[in-house]
C-alpha positions as CSV (number, residue, x, y, z in Angstrom):
1,M,59.5,136.9,12.0
2,K,63.0,136.6,10.4
3,H,64.6,133.9,12.6
4,P,62.3,131.1,13.7
5,L,65.3,129.7,15.7
6,Y,64.8,132.6,18.1
7,F,62.0,130.8,19.9
8,P,64.0,127.5,20.4
9,I,66.9,129.5,21.7
10,V,64.8,131.2,24.3
11,M,63.0,128.0,25.2
12,C,66.3,126.1,25.6
13,F,67.4,128.4,28.3
14,L,64.0,128.0,30.1
15,L,64.3,124.2,29.7
16,F,67.8,124.2,31.1
17,I,66.7,126.4,34.1
18,S,63.7,124.2,34.7
19,C,65.7,121.0,34.7
20,R,68.2,122.4,37.1
21,K,65.6,123.9,39.4
22,F,62.8,121.3,39.5
23,L,64.3,117.9,38.5
24,T,66.7,115.8,40.5
25,S,69.0,113.0,39.4
26,D,70.1,109.9,41.3
27,S,73.7,111.2,41.1
28,A,74.8,114.7,41.7
29,S,77.2,114.4,38.8
30,R,74.5,113.5,36.3
31,F,72.6,115.9,34.0
32,P,69.0,114.7,33.6
33,E,69.4,113.6,30.0
34,E,66.4,111.2,30.3
35,Y,64.1,114.3,30.4
36,V,66.0,116.6,28.1
37,F,66.8,114.1,25.3
38,G,63.6,112.1,25.5
39,S,61.9,113.7,22.5
40,E,62.9,115.3,19.2
41,S,61.5,118.7,20.2
42,D,63.4,118.7,23.6
43,A,66.6,117.4,22.0
44,K,66.5,120.2,19.5
45,K,66.0,122.8,22.2
46,S,69.0,121.4,24.0
47,V,71.2,121.6,20.9
48,N,70.1,125.2,20.4
49,M,71.8,125.9,23.7
50,V,75.0,125.4,21.9
51,Y,74.0,127.7,19.0
52,A,73.0,130.3,21.6
53,L,76.7,130.9,22.4
54,F,77.1,132.4,19.0
55,N,74.8,135.2,20.2
56,Q,77.3,136.6,22.8
57,D,79.7,139.5,22.2
58,A,82.5,137.0,22.6
59,F,81.6,135.8,19.1
60,T,79.5,138.5,17.4
61,S,82.0,141.3,17.7
62,R,85.1,139.5,19.0
63,V,86.4,136.1,17.8
64,S,84.4,135.8,14.6
65,T,85.4,139.2,13.3
66,L,87.8,141.4,15.2
67,F,90.2,138.8,16.4
68,A,91.0,138.0,12.8
69,G,92.8,141.3,12.0
70,N,95.4,142.4,11.1
71,T,96.4,141.0,7.7
72,D,97.3,142.2,4.2
73,V,93.6,142.4,3.5
74,E,91.6,143.3,6.7
75,V,92.9,145.7,9.3
76,G,91.4,147.1,12.5
77,S,90.6,150.7,12.6
78,A,92.1,153.4,14.9
79,V,95.2,151.6,16.1
80,A,96.8,154.2,18.3
81,A,100.3,155.4,18.9
82,S,100.8,153.0,21.8
83,P,99.0,149.9,23.3
84,D,95.6,150.6,24.9
85,G,94.8,147.3,26.6
86,G,91.9,146.6,24.3
87,R,91.2,144.8,21.0
88,R,93.6,147.1,19.1
89,D,96.5,145.5,20.9
90,L,95.5,142.2,19.2
91,W,95.7,143.9,15.8
92,S,99.2,145.4,16.5
93,F,100.4,142.0,18.0
94,E,100.8,143.5,21.4
95,A,98.1,141.8,23.5
96,T,99.0,141.1,27.1
97,S,97.6,138.6,29.6
98,S,95.5,141.3,31.2
99,N,93.4,141.9,28.1
100,N,89.8,141.1,29.1
101,D,88.7,140.3,25.6
102,L,90.9,137.2,25.8
103,L,89.1,136.0,28.9
104,T,85.6,136.7,27.4
105,V,86.3,134.6,24.3
106,W,88.1,131.8,26.2
107,N,85.2,131.4,28.6
108,N,82.6,131.5,25.9
109,A,84.4,129.0,23.8
110,Y,84.6,126.5,26.6
111,S,81.0,127.1,27.6
112,A,79.9,126.2,24.0
113,I,82.2,123.2,24.0
114,N,80.9,121.8,27.3
115,K,77.3,122.3,26.1
116,A,78.1,120.4,23.0
117,N,79.7,117.6,25.1
118,E,76.5,117.5,27.2
119,C,74.4,117.2,24.0
120,E,76.6,114.6,22.5
121,F,76.3,112.5,25.6
122,G,72.5,112.9,25.8
123,L,71.9,112.2,22.1
124,T,74.1,109.1,22.1
125,T,73.0,107.6,25.4
126,I,69.3,108.5,25.4
127,S,68.0,109.7,22.0
128,L,69.8,107.3,19.6
129,E,69.7,104.4,22.0
130,K,65.9,104.7,21.8
131,D,65.8,105.4,18.1
132,P,69.1,104.7,16.4
133,A,67.9,105.4,12.8
134,N,66.2,108.7,13.6
135,L,67.4,111.2,11.0
136,T,66.7,114.1,13.3
137,Y,68.8,112.8,16.1
138,L,71.6,111.9,13.8
139,N,71.7,115.4,12.3
140,L,71.5,116.9,15.8
141,L,74.5,114.8,16.8
142,G,76.4,116.1,13.7
143,E,75.4,119.6,14.6
144,V,76.9,119.4,18.1
145,K,80.1,117.7,16.8
146,A,80.5,120.4,14.2
147,L,79.8,123.2,16.7
148,R,82.4,121.7,19.1
149,A,84.9,121.4,16.3
150,Y,84.4,125.0,15.2
151,W,85.0,126.3,18.7
152,Y,88.0,124.2,19.2
153,M,89.3,125.4,15.8
154,L,89.0,129.0,17.0
155,L,90.8,128.2,20.3
156,V,93.6,126.3,18.5
157,H,94.1,129.0,16.0
158,H,94.3,131.8,18.5
159,W,96.0,130.0,21.5
160,G,97.8,127.0,20.0
161,D,97.8,124.0,22.3
162,V,94.8,124.2,24.7
163,P,93.0,122.0,27.2
164,F,90.9,119.5,25.5
165,S,87.9,117.4,26.6
166,K,85.2,115.7,24.7
167,K,83.2,114.7,27.9
168,P,80.7,116.9,29.7
169,S,81.8,118.3,33.0
170,R,80.7,116.4,36.1
171,A,81.0,116.9,39.8
172,G,84.3,115.4,41.0
173,D,86.0,115.8,37.6
174,N,89.5,117.1,37.3
175,F,89.0,120.6,36.1
176,Y,92.7,121.5,35.8
177,L,93.4,119.9,32.4
178,P,96.8,120.4,30.8
179,K,97.3,121.6,27.3
180,T,96.8,119.1,24.5
181,S,98.8,119.4,21.3
182,R,97.1,121.1,18.3
183,D,97.8,118.2,16.0
184,S,96.0,115.8,18.3
185,I,93.0,118.0,18.8
186,L,92.6,118.7,15.0
187,S,93.1,115.0,14.1
188,F,90.4,114.0,16.6
189,L,88.0,116.6,15.3
190,I,88.5,115.6,11.7
191,D,88.0,111.9,12.4
192,D,84.9,112.8,14.5
193,L,83.3,114.7,11.7
194,I,84.2,112.1,9.1
195,S,82.3,109.5,11.2
196,I,79.1,111.5,11.4
197,E,79.0,113.3,8.0
198,P,77.3,110.5,5.9
199,K,74.5,110.3,8.5
200,M,73.6,114.0,8.3
201,Q,71.1,115.8,6.1
202,W,71.6,118.4,3.4
203,A,70.5,122.0,4.1
204,D,67.5,121.6,1.8
205,Q,66.2,118.7,4.0
206,L,66.4,120.8,7.2
207,D,63.7,123.0,8.8
208,Y,65.9,126.1,8.9
209,G,68.2,125.3,5.9
210,I,71.5,127.1,6.0
211,E,70.8,128.4,9.5
212,R,71.4,125.0,10.8
213,I,74.6,122.9,10.6
214,N,74.1,120.7,7.6
215,R,76.0,118.0,5.7
216,E,77.5,120.3,3.1
217,F,78.9,122.6,5.8
218,V,80.4,119.6,7.7
219,I,82.1,118.4,4.5
220,G,83.6,121.8,4.0
221,L,84.6,122.0,7.7
222,I,86.4,118.7,7.4
223,A,88.4,120.2,4.5
224,R,89.1,123.4,6.4
225,L,90.3,121.6,9.5
226,S,92.4,119.3,7.3
227,L,94.2,122.1,5.6
228,M,94.8,123.7,9.0
229,R,96.2,120.4,10.3
230,G,98.4,120.0,7.3
231,G,99.5,123.6,7.4
232,Y,102.1,125.5,9.4
233,W,101.7,126.9,12.9
234,L,103.7,128.8,15.5
235,Y,105.6,126.8,18.1
236,P,106.6,128.2,21.6
237,D,110.2,128.4,20.4
238,M,109.0,131.0,17.9
239,T,109.4,128.9,14.7
240,M,106.8,128.0,12.1
241,K,106.7,124.3,11.2
242,R,104.2,121.8,9.9
243,K,104.0,118.1,10.8
244,D,105.7,115.5,8.6
245,D,102.4,113.9,7.9
246,Y,100.9,117.1,6.4
247,Q,100.3,115.6,3.0
248,Q,97.9,113.1,4.5
249,Y,95.7,116.0,5.5
250,Y,95.8,117.6,2.2
251,E,94.6,114.3,0.8
252,I,91.6,114.4,3.2
253,A,90.8,118.0,2.3
254,N,91.0,117.1,-1.4
255,K,88.8,114.1,-0.9
256,Y,86.1,116.0,0.9
257,C,86.1,119.0,-1.4
258,K,85.6,116.6,-4.3
259,K,82.9,114.8,-2.4
260,L,80.8,118.0,-2.0
261,V,81.3,118.9,-5.7
262,E,80.2,115.4,-6.8
263,L,77.3,114.9,-4.4
264,K,75.9,118.4,-4.0
265,P,77.2,120.7,-6.8
266,R,75.7,124.1,-7.3
267,E,76.2,127.1,-9.6
268,L,77.9,130.2,-8.3
269,T,75.2,132.9,-8.6
270,D,75.8,136.6,-8.8
271,F,78.5,137.6,-6.3
272,A,76.9,140.7,-4.9
273,T,73.6,139.0,-4.5
274,V,75.1,136.4,-2.1
275,F,75.6,139.2,0.5
276,M,72.5,141.2,-0.5
277,N,70.6,138.1,0.5
278,E,72.1,138.3,4.0
279,N,71.3,142.0,4.3
280,K,67.7,141.2,3.2
281,Y,67.4,138.2,5.5
282,L,67.1,135.8,2.6
283,K,68.5,132.3,3.0
284,P,68.5,130.3,-0.2
285,V,69.6,126.7,0.0
286,N,71.8,125.0,-2.7
287,N,73.4,128.3,-3.3
288,D,76.9,129.7,-2.4
289,V,76.4,130.0,1.4
290,L,76.6,126.6,3.0
291,Y,76.0,127.7,6.6
292,E,75.6,131.0,8.3
293,V,75.2,131.9,11.9
294,A,71.5,132.8,12.5
295,Y,71.0,136.0,14.5
296,P,67.5,136.5,15.8
297,P,66.0,140.0,16.2
298,G,68.2,142.1,18.4
299,Y,71.3,140.0,18.0
300,G,74.4,139.9,15.8
301,D,76.8,142.7,15.0
302,V,77.2,142.3,11.3
303,G,76.5,145.7,9.8
304,W,77.6,147.3,13.1
305,C,81.2,146.4,13.6
306,M,81.6,145.0,10.0
307,G,80.2,146.8,7.0
308,V,79.6,150.2,5.6
309,S,79.8,153.1,8.1
310,V,76.6,155.0,8.9
311,T,76.4,157.8,11.5
312,N,73.3,159.0,13.2
313,G,74.5,161.3,16.0
314,T,71.2,163.2,16.4
315,S,68.8,160.5,15.2
316,Y,68.1,162.1,11.8
317,H,67.1,158.8,10.2
318,S,65.7,155.4,11.1
319,F,68.6,153.2,10.1
320,G,70.7,153.6,13.3
321,A,74.5,153.9,13.5
322,T,77.5,151.7,13.1
323,T,80.8,151.5,14.9
324,I,82.9,150.0,12.2
325,S,86.0,148.3,13.5
326,M,87.4,146.6,10.3
327,A,88.5,148.1,7.0
328,F,90.6,147.1,4.0
329,T,94.1,148.2,3.2
330,P,94.5,150.5,0.1
331,S,96.9,147.9,-1.3
332,Y,94.1,145.3,-1.2
333,Y,91.8,147.7,-3.0
334,Y,94.3,148.3,-5.8
335,S,95.2,144.6,-6.1
336,F,91.8,144.0,-7.9
337,D,91.5,144.0,-11.6
338,T,89.3,147.0,-12.2
339,T,86.9,144.9,-14.2
340,D,86.5,142.4,-11.4
341,L,82.8,142.4,-10.3
342,R,83.8,141.5,-6.8
343,L,85.6,144.9,-6.2
344,A,82.5,147.1,-5.9
345,A,80.6,144.4,-4.0
346,T,83.5,144.0,-1.5
347,C,85.0,147.5,-1.0
348,S,83.2,150.8,-0.3
349,I,85.0,154.1,-0.5
350,V,81.9,156.0,0.9
351,S,80.2,156.2,4.2
352,Y,76.8,157.8,5.1
353,N,76.4,160.8,7.4
354,D,73.6,161.8,9.6
355,T,71.5,162.9,6.7
356,L,72.3,159.7,4.7
357,A,74.4,161.6,2.3
358,Q,77.4,159.7,0.9
359,V,80.7,160.9,2.2
360,A,84.0,160.0,0.6
361,S,86.2,157.9,2.8
362,G,89.9,158.3,3.3
363,P,92.3,155.6,2.0
364,T,92.6,154.0,5.5
365,S,88.8,153.7,5.8
366,I,87.9,151.5,2.9
367,A,84.8,149.7,4.2
368,I,83.6,146.1,3.8
369,N,80.8,146.6,1.4
370,K,79.3,143.1,1.8
371,W,77.1,144.2,4.6
372,N,75.2,147.4,5.1
373,R,72.6,148.1,7.8
374,M,70.7,150.4,5.5
375,L,69.7,147.4,3.3
376,V,67.7,145.4,5.9
377,P,64.0,145.0,5.0
378,T,62.8,147.2,7.8
379,P,64.9,150.1,9.2
380,L,66.3,149.1,12.6
381,G,65.3,152.3,14.3
382,P,67.1,155.7,14.9
383,S,68.7,154.6,18.1
384,S,69.8,151.2,17.0
385,S,73.4,150.1,16.8
386,K,74.3,146.5,17.6
387,G,71.8,143.7,17.0
388,T,71.3,144.1,13.3
389,S,70.1,140.4,12.8
390,I,72.2,140.1,9.7
391,N,73.6,136.6,9.5
392,W,77.3,135.8,9.5
393,P,78.6,133.3,6.8
394,L,80.9,130.6,8.1
395,M,81.4,128.7,4.8
396,R,80.7,129.2,1.1
397,Y,80.8,126.9,-1.8
398,A,83.4,129.2,-3.5
399,D,85.7,128.6,-0.5
400,V,85.3,124.8,-1.0
401,L,86.2,125.2,-4.7
402,L,89.3,127.2,-3.8
403,M,90.3,124.6,-1.2
404,L,89.9,121.9,-3.9
405,A,92.1,123.9,-6.3
406,E,94.7,124.4,-3.5
407,S,94.8,120.8,-2.3
408,E,94.8,119.3,-5.8
409,N,97.7,121.6,-6.7
410,E,99.6,120.6,-3.6
411,L,99.2,116.9,-4.3
412,N,99.3,116.7,-8.1
413,G,100.2,120.2,-9.4
414,P,97.8,122.4,-11.5
415,T,95.8,119.5,-13.0
416,G,92.5,119.9,-14.9
417,I,90.6,119.4,-11.6
418,A,92.5,122.3,-10.0
419,K,92.1,124.6,-12.9
420,D,88.4,123.8,-13.3
421,A,87.7,124.7,-9.6
422,L,89.6,128.0,-9.9
423,R,87.8,128.6,-13.3
424,K,84.4,128.4,-11.7
425,V,85.3,131.1,-9.1
426,R,86.9,133.5,-11.7
427,Q,84.1,133.1,-14.2
428,R,81.6,134.4,-11.6
429,A,84.0,137.4,-11.0
430,F,84.0,138.7,-14.6
431,P,81.5,139.4,-17.3
432,P,81.4,136.6,-19.9
433,S,82.7,139.0,-22.6
434,L,86.0,139.1,-20.6
435,W,86.4,135.4,-19.9
436,A,88.9,134.8,-22.7
437,E,91.3,137.2,-21.2
438,K,90.5,137.2,-17.4
439,V,89.7,133.6,-17.0
440,D,91.2,131.4,-19.8
441,A,94.4,133.3,-20.4
442,Y,94.9,134.0,-16.7
443,L,94.5,130.3,-15.9
444,A,96.9,129.3,-18.7
445,Y,99.6,131.6,-17.2
446,A,98.9,130.6,-13.6
447,A,99.0,126.9,-14.4
448,G,102.6,127.2,-15.7
449,D,103.9,125.4,-12.6
450,K,102.9,124.4,-9.1
451,T,104.3,127.5,-7.5
452,S,102.6,130.0,-9.8
453,F,99.3,128.2,-9.4
454,F,99.6,128.3,-5.6
455,N,100.3,132.1,-5.8
456,A,97.2,132.4,-7.9
457,I,95.2,130.7,-5.1
458,V,96.7,133.0,-2.5
459,N,95.5,136.0,-4.5
460,E,92.1,134.5,-5.4
461,R,91.2,133.7,-1.8
462,A,91.9,137.3,-1.0
463,W,89.7,138.7,-3.7
464,E,86.9,136.2,-3.1
465,L,86.8,136.1,0.7
466,G,87.9,139.6,1.7
467,G,86.0,140.8,4.8
468,E,84.9,137.4,5.8
469,M,87.8,137.1,8.2
470,I,89.4,134.0,6.9
471,R,92.6,135.5,5.6
472,K,94.5,135.3,8.9
473,F,93.8,131.5,9.1
474,D,95.1,131.2,5.5
475,L,98.3,133.2,6.0
476,V,99.2,131.3,9.1
477,R,98.8,127.8,7.6
478,W,100.7,128.9,4.4
479,N,103.5,130.4,6.6
480,L,103.1,133.7,4.7
481,Y,101.9,135.9,7.5
482,G,105.1,137.8,8.1
483,K,105.9,138.0,4.4
484,K,102.5,139.5,3.6
485,I,102.7,142.1,6.4
486,A,106.1,143.2,5.2
487,E,105.0,143.4,1.6
488,T,101.9,145.4,2.5
489,K,103.9,147.9,4.5
490,Q,106.3,148.3,1.6
491,I,103.6,148.7,-0.9
492,L,101.7,151.3,1.2
493,N,104.9,153.3,1.8
494,Q,105.7,153.2,-1.9
495,M,102.1,154.3,-2.8
496,G,102.4,157.3,-0.5
497,Q,105.8,158.3,-1.7
498,D,104.9,158.0,-5.3
499,A,101.7,159.9,-4.8
500,V,103.6,162.8,-3.2
501,A,106.5,162.7,-5.7
502,G,104.4,162.1,-8.8
503,V,106.8,159.5,-10.1
504,G,107.4,155.8,-9.4
505,T,105.6,152.5,-9.6
506,Y,102.3,153.7,-8.2
507,S,102.4,157.3,-9.5
508,K,99.6,156.7,-11.9
509,L,97.2,155.9,-9.1
510,P,95.2,158.8,-7.6
511,D,96.9,161.2,-5.3
512,Y,93.6,162.9,-4.8
513,L,90.1,161.6,-5.5
514,Y,87.5,163.8,-7.1
515,A,83.8,163.3,-6.9
516,K,80.5,165.1,-7.7
517,R,77.5,165.1,-5.5
518,N,74.2,164.0,-7.1
519,S,70.7,165.1,-6.3
520,D,70.0,161.9,-4.5
521,K,72.9,162.5,-2.1
522,T,75.2,159.9,-3.7
523,L,78.7,160.6,-5.0
524,T,80.0,159.8,-8.5
525,F,83.8,159.5,-8.6
526,L,85.9,160.8,-11.4
527,N,89.1,158.9,-10.9
528,R,89.0,155.9,-8.6
529,F,91.8,154.2,-10.4
530,Y,93.9,156.9,-12.0
531,K,95.6,160.2,-11.2
532,V,94.0,163.2,-12.8
533,T,96.7,165.1,-14.8
534,G,94.5,167.6,-16.6
535,T,91.7,170.0,-15.6
536,V,89.1,168.6,-13.2
537,P,85.5,169.2,-14.4
538,E,83.9,171.9,-12.4
539,E,81.1,169.6,-11.1
540,Y,83.6,167.3,-9.5
541,N,84.1,169.6,-6.6
542,V,84.5,167.0,-3.8
543,K,88.3,166.6,-3.3
544,V,89.7,163.9,-1.1
545,N,93.3,163.6,0.0
546,W,93.9,160.0,-1.2
547,L,97.1,158.0,-1.5
548,R,99.1,161.1,-0.4
549,N,97.7,160.3,3.1
550,L,100.0,157.3,3.2
551,W,103.1,159.5,3.4
552,N,104.1,162.0,6.1
553,T,105.5,165.0,4.2
554,T,106.6,166.6,7.5
555,T,108.8,163.7,8.5
556,N,109.4,162.5,4.9
557,G,108.5,159.1,6.2
558,P,105.6,156.6,6.4
559,A,102.3,157.9,7.7
560,N,101.2,156.8,11.2
561,Y,98.7,154.3,9.7
562,V,101.6,152.3,8.3
563,L,103.8,152.8,11.4
564,W,101.2,151.8,13.9
565,Q,98.9,149.2,12.2
566,W,101.3,146.2,12.5
567,R,103.5,147.8,15.1
568,G,104.3,144.6,17.1
569,Y,105.8,142.9,14.0
570,T,109.1,144.6,13.3
571,D,110.8,142.5,10.6
572,D,110.6,144.5,7.4
573,G,112.0,141.6,5.5
574,G,109.0,139.4,6.5
575,N,111.2,136.4,7.5
576,A,110.5,136.3,11.2
577,P,107.3,134.5,12.3
578,V,104.4,136.6,13.4
579,R,103.4,136.1,17.1
580,Y,99.8,135.7,16.2
581,V,99.2,133.2,19.1
582,L,97.5,135.1,22.0
583,P,98.5,135.0,25.6
584,L,96.3,133.2,28.1
585,H,94.5,135.6,30.4
586,S,96.2,135.9,33.8
587,S,93.1,134.6,35.6
588,V,93.1,131.5,33.4
589,I,96.6,130.8,34.5
590,S,96.0,131.5,38.2
591,N,92.8,129.4,38.2
592,S,94.6,126.4,36.6
593,L,96.6,125.9,39.8
594,G,99.9,125.6,38.0
595,T,98.6,123.5,35.1
596,L,98.8,126.2,32.5
597,K,101.3,128.8,31.7
598,N,102.1,131.3,28.9
599,D,104.6,130.5,26.2
600,Y,105.7,132.4,23.0
601,G,107.6,135.0,25.0
602,Y,104.6,136.3,27.0
C-alpha cells in the first residue's frame, strides 16, 4: 500500500464521530480532549484530521494549483472570450463574489485551521501536560502549527486581511470576527513556528518521512512566510506597498535558510528524478523534497489537472485520462537555455491520445512535464481520472537555497554566500562540462551588482520551480506581477508577429514545428528551437502551426490567447498593480452580519 497514512486518516474521522456520538463532556463548549489526546496513537489520529483537509477538491484541484494562475510562467487553459463564472475568471482577474470556488476554498481553509486549533489545545493541555518531553507530542504540535500557518498563508495571499483566530471554536464564542491585518497574522505565524521548530524532528526521524510535517519543512516555511511578510502586497486603495520593517523579515528568512543549510545540508540530485520519484510513489528523505502532501489511493489530482495530457475517450488503455488545467507560456519555454536539463523535465510539447501515441501540442498547450499519470507503478485503470495518488510538493531544498541567495543579496548584496547558494542550483541544471560557461561565467556576470543578482534570482526561480505554482506568490511579494504580465504579452505578440513576417527579434524561432513519428508511437522533433529555412526531410511529415499561432493574420493583431488570458489586467505598461486579491463570496459577507465586506473595488 502506497500511503500508510491512509488508515490514520480514515480512523481519525471514525474517532471524531465516535467522540461526538458516544462521549459527553461536563461543558457543552468542551471537546473531549482527555480521550482524544490521552495517548500517542489517538493524538496522531486527531492531527491527521487536519491533514485530511488536503484531500478535498478545495485543495487538490483549487487553491494548491489552479488558484495560482495566471503568471508569466503558468497559465490556465481555455480562458474564453468572456467571464464564465468559474475558475477561469480567477485566471483573467475577473472573479466575482458569486464564484463558488471561492466559498469552497474559504470554508475548507477555516475548517483546517479550526481542526489545527483543536489539536493544539488538546496537545498542550492534555498530551504535553502529562508528558512534556515526549518527542512525538512535540512534533505533532509542530505539525498542527505548521498546517495552520500554511492555510493562513493561502488565505492571506488570496484574500489579504482575513479573520484570524488561534483558539478552537466553542459554543458561545463570537463567530463574527472582523478582519485582522496581514502583517499581524504573518508575524504571529512566524513567531509561532520559531518557538516550536527546535523541538521538532527531522524527516528521517519520522515514521512517514517527507509525508509528515518535519523540522526541515518548518525551517523553510519560516523563511517563506518571512519573505512574504517582508514583501509587497496589495492594499484596498489599490496600491502595492511593503511595511517599513521589511528588512527585519529578510533577516529572519536569511537566518533560517542558513540554519537548514548548516544543520541538515543535502546534495541536489538529478532534477528529473525528483519528480519521477513522485510519479513512482518514492519518497526519499534527505533529498530535494522537504515535505509533500500525501495522497492515499483514490485521492489527489496531480497528474489529472496538473501534468501531461492523456486522453482515453473510449477506454483504449489502462492509464485513464486527464483534464489538464494549467500550461506554460511559450515565452517561458523559450526563456530556458537550450542546454538546461530542467527544460525537458519541466516542459512537454506532446500529449498522448487514445492509443497512447504522442501528439504534438500547440504553443498554447505546453504541458507541465513534472507529473505524468502514465508513470505511476500500476496503471490507474481505463476509467480513472482524478485520484492519481501522486504527491504534491510544498517545499524543496532548492527553493530554500534560492531564498537564501535572495535574502542574502537583499541584505548584503551578492556575497559569496549568495553566489554559492545560486551556484548549487545552477550546477544541478547543467552538465559539468558546461559549468565554466553556464555557472561560473553566468554568476560572475549576475553578481555585478545587487540589482542584476536579484534579476538572476527572479529568472532562476522561474526555471527551477515552474509548474509548482509558487510564481504568483513570488511576483506579488516582489511587486513585479503587473510588469511580468505586460512583458509576457509583449513578448508573445512579438513572437507571433515575427513568426508570420519572418523578420524581427524572434524570427529565428520556429514558425512551424516538424516531427517524425517513430515505430514506438513517439515523436522526434526536427526543430524545437529554430526555424527551418531549407528543405524539410521527408520523414518529418508531422507539421504543427507553432509560433504563428500567436498572431491573428485576419485581424493583423494578437491572437485570442494573448487577448483573453490576462484580460482583466489592462495596463500594457505594467505599472498598475494587479488585482490578484479575490473577493469574499457573497454568502461569507451576508453570514458575517455586517462584520465583513469586500474591498479592492469589488
